[in-house]
C-alpha positions in Angstrom: -6.3 -65.3 -13.7 -8.5 -63.2 -11.5 -11.5 -65.5 -11.1 -11.8 -67.4 -7.9 -12.0 -71.2 -8.3 -13.8 -73.7 -6.1 -13.3 -77.4 -6.2 -16.5 -79.3 -5.4 -16.4 -83.0 -4.7 -19.9 -84.7 -4.9 -20.5 -87.8 -2.7 -16.8 -88.6 -2.2 -16.7 -92.0 -0.6 -13.0 -92.4 0.4 -11.5 -89.9 2.9 -8.1 -90.6 1.5 -9.2 -89.2 -1.8 -10.3 -86.0 -0.1 -6.9 -85.6 1.5 -5.1 -86.3 -1.9 -7.4 -83.7 -3.5 -6.4 -81.1 -0.9 -2.7 -81.8 -1.6 -3.3 -81.4 -5.3 -5.1 -78.1 -4.7 -2.3 -76.7 -2.5 0.3 -77.7 -5.1 -1.5 -75.4 -7.6 -2.4 -72.6 -5.2 -6.2 -73.4 -4.9 -7.8 -73.3 -1.5 -11.6 -73.3 -1.8 -12.9 -76.9 -1.3 -16.5 -77.8 -0.8 -17.6 -81.4 -0.1 -21.2 -82.4 -0.9 -22.5 -85.3 1.2 -19.0 -86.8 2.0 -19.3 -90.3 3.5 -16.5 -89.8 6.1 -15.2 -86.3 6.9 -13.3 -85.2 8.9 -11.1 -88.3 8.9 -7.6 -89.3 10.0 -6.9 -90.8 6.6 -7.8 -87.5 4.8 -5.3 -85.7 7.0 -2.6 -88.3 6.4 -2.8 -88.1 2.6 -3.1 -84.3 2.6 0.6 -84.4 3.4 0.9 -80.8 4.6 -2.3 -79.5 3.1 -4.2 -79.7 6.4 -5.1 -76.0 6.1 -7.2 -76.9 2.9 -9.0 -79.6 4.9 -9.5 -77.3 7.8 -11.1 -74.7 5.6 -13.2 -77.2 3.6 -17.0 -76.7 3.8 -19.6 -79.5 3.8 -22.8 -78.9 1.8 -26.0 -80.9 1.7 -26.7 -80.2 -2.0 -24.8 -79.2 -5.2 -27.0 -76.1 -5.4 -25.8 -75.0 -1.9 -22.2 -75.7 -2.9 -22.3 -73.5 -6.0 -24.9 -70.9 -5.2 -22.5 -68.0 -5.5 -20.7 -69.3 -8.5 -21.2 -67.8 -12.0 -19.4 -70.4 -14.1 -19.7 -74.1 -13.4 -17.8 -76.9 -15.2 -18.5 -80.5 -14.7 -15.9 -83.3 -15.3 -16.9 -86.5 -17.1 -15.4 -89.4 -18.9 -18.6 -90.9 -20.1 -20.5 -90.0 -23.3 -23.9 -88.3 -22.7 -27.2 -88.9 -24.4 -27.9 -85.3 -25.1 -25.9 -82.5 -26.8 -23.3 -81.0 -24.6 -20.5 -78.5 -25.0 -17.3 -80.3 -24.1 -14.0 -78.6 -23.3 -10.5 -80.0 -22.5 -8.9 -78.9 -19.2 -6.8 -76.4 -21.1 -9.8 -74.9 -22.8 -11.8 -74.6 -19.6 -8.8 -73.0 -17.8 -8.7 -70.4 -20.6 -12.4 -69.7 -20.2 -12.1 -69.2 -16.5 -9.1 -66.9 -17.1 -11.5 -64.8 -19.2 -14.1 -64.3 -16.5 -14.5 -60.9 -14.9 -12.5 -60.0 -11.9 -13.8 -61.5 -8.6 -16.1 -63.9 -10.5 -16.3 -67.3 -8.9 -16.0 -70.5 -10.9 -16.7 -74.1 -9.7 -15.3 -77.3 -10.9 -17.6 -80.3 -10.1 -16.2 -83.8 -9.6 -18.6 -86.7 -9.2 -18.3 -89.7 -6.9 -15.6 -92.2 -7.5 -18.0 -94.9 -8.6 -20.7 -93.1 -10.6 -19.4 -89.7 -11.6 -21.8 -86.8 -12.0 -25.5 -87.4 -12.1 -28.0 -85.8 -14.5 -29.1 -83.3 -11.8 -25.5 -82.3 -11.3 -25.0 -81.8 -15.0 -28.0 -79.5 -15.2 -26.0 -76.9 -13.2 -23.1 -76.9 -15.6 -22.2 -74.3 -18.3 -19.8 -76.8 -19.9 -18.5 -80.4 -19.4 -14.8 -81.1 -19.2 -13.4 -84.3 -20.7 -9.7 -85.2 -19.9 -8.0 -86.7 -23.0 -6.8 -90.2 -22.1 -6.3 -93.7 -23.4 -9.8 -94.8 -24.7 -9.0 -98.3 -23.6 -8.4 -97.2 -20.0 -9.7 -93.7 -19.4 -10.7 -94.0 -15.8 -8.7 -91.5 -13.6 -8.4 -91.4 -9.9 -10.4 -88.5 -8.3 -7.2 -86.7 -7.1 -5.5 -87.2 -10.5 -8.5 -85.5 -12.2 -8.3 -82.5 -9.8 -4.5 -82.3 -10.2 -4.8 -82.1 -14.0 -7.5 -79.4 -13.9 -5.7 -77.5 -11.2 -2.4 -77.6 -13.2 -4.0 -76.1 -16.3 -5.6 -73.4 -14.1 -2.2 -72.6 -12.6 -0.5 -72.5 -16.0 -3.2 -70.2 -17.4 -2.2 -67.5 -14.8 1.1 -67.2 -16.5 -0.2 -67.1 -20.1 -1.1 -63.8 -21.7 -4.8 -63.8 -22.5 -5.4 -62.9 -26.1 -9.2 -63.5 -26.1 -11.8 -60.9 -25.2 -12.5 -61.0 -21.5 -16.0 -60.6 -20.1 -16.6 -57.3 -18.4 -19.8 -57.8 -16.4 -20.2 -60.2 -13.5 -21.8 -63.5 -14.4 -25.1 -64.2 -12.7 -24.5 -66.5 -9.6 -25.9 -70.0 -9.8 -28.5 -69.3 -7.1 -30.0 -66.5 -9.1 -30.0 -68.6 -12.3 -31.9 -71.3 -10.4 -34.6 -68.7 -9.5 -34.8 -67.8 -13.2 -35.3 -71.4 -14.2 -38.1 -71.8 -11.6 -39.7 -68.6 -13.0 -39.3 -69.9 -16.6 -41.0 -73.2 -15.7 -43.8 -71.3 -14.0 -44.5 -69.2 -17.1 -44.3 -72.2 -19.4 -47.0 -73.9 -17.3 -49.1 -70.8 -17.3 -49.1 -70.6 -21.1 -49.7 -74.3 -21.4 -46.5 -74.8 -23.5 -46.5 -78.3 -24.9 -43.5 -80.3 -23.7 -43.7 -83.2 -26.1 -40.4 -84.8 -25.3 -40.5 -84.4 -21.5 -37.0 -82.9 -21.6 -37.8 -79.3 -22.4 -36.4 -77.8 -19.2 -33.2 -79.8 -19.6 -32.7 -78.5 -23.1 -33.5 -74.9 -22.0 -31.1 -75.2 -19.1 -28.3 -76.3 -21.4 -29.1 -73.4 -23.8 -28.9 -70.7 -21.1 -26.0 -72.4 -19.3 -24.0 -72.2 -22.6 -24.8 -68.5 -22.9 -23.3 -67.7 -19.4 -25.8 -65.0 -18.5 -24.5 -62.0 -16.7 -26.5 -60.2 -14.1 -28.0 -57.7 -16.5 -29.0 -60.3 -19.0 -30.6 -62.4 -16.3 -32.6 -59.4 -15.1 -33.8 -58.8 -18.7 -35.0 -62.4 -19.0 -36.8 -62.2 -15.6 -38.3 -58.9 -16.7 -39.6 -60.5 -19.9 -41.1 -63.4 -18.0 -42.8 -61.0 -15.6 -44.2 -58.9 -18.5 -45.7 -62.1 -20.0 -47.4 -62.9 -16.8 -48.6 -59.3 -16.4 -50.0 -59.3 -20.0 -51.8 -62.6 -19.3 -53.2 -61.2 -16.2 -54.6 -58.2 -18.0 -56.1 -60.4 -20.7 -57.7 -62.6 -18.1 -59.2 -59.6 -16.3 -60.5 -58.2 -19.7 -62.2 -61.4 -20.4 -63.8 -61.5 -17.0 -65.0 -57.9 -17.4 -66.5 -58.7 -20.8 -68.2 -61.7 -19.4 -69.6 -59.8 -16.4 -70.8 -57.1 -18.8 -72.8 -59.6 -20.9 -74.4 -61.0 -17.8 
């Protein structure tokens, strides 16, 4: 596996869980940890439960938002144990590990883990290319945060040893920060053309569509070029109408 993998903990409330996650990461040779709005970090309990993975904690970064935490990542997977109200593409940990193994060299992937109490919020999900659901006893499927990280990290570690028979992507995926600029551009154009959003969920559905597609840099540039062309053509049409009106006057 050549892709770089980042573990992102969103709103972790217990410092001991952060330490246990660091230990799980070091067991499976992962080192990139980002904490979004941790309640207590650094903390002695985190260091105690890291049990020798203090270097992971020392290198951990704190981010104010999920967008900041994943801005340079091209593939984002979110973990969840709850059913969702909209259509999502779900993978198992083994499936998502194989997908990450197929990413281009030097691509960066992020695995998002929500708070211990609430999991991932809707805004967090909007960043994801795929959701990961860990198979478990349906009568008791709640997993500890560190357990969830351990299971995903294990599958990633094993995937390094497996020969990859699927076709690997060749071009770098567009980083999340650039994709967010595309979504802002898309929303701008939809408003300019007065596109009717009858359900109120249009952008959520469009985000899921493009997130599933995993746009590479070239594809993203093509989409931005199309949007710019639409705006340019509208500008020409508006100018032509103004000229015709001025001519009649």
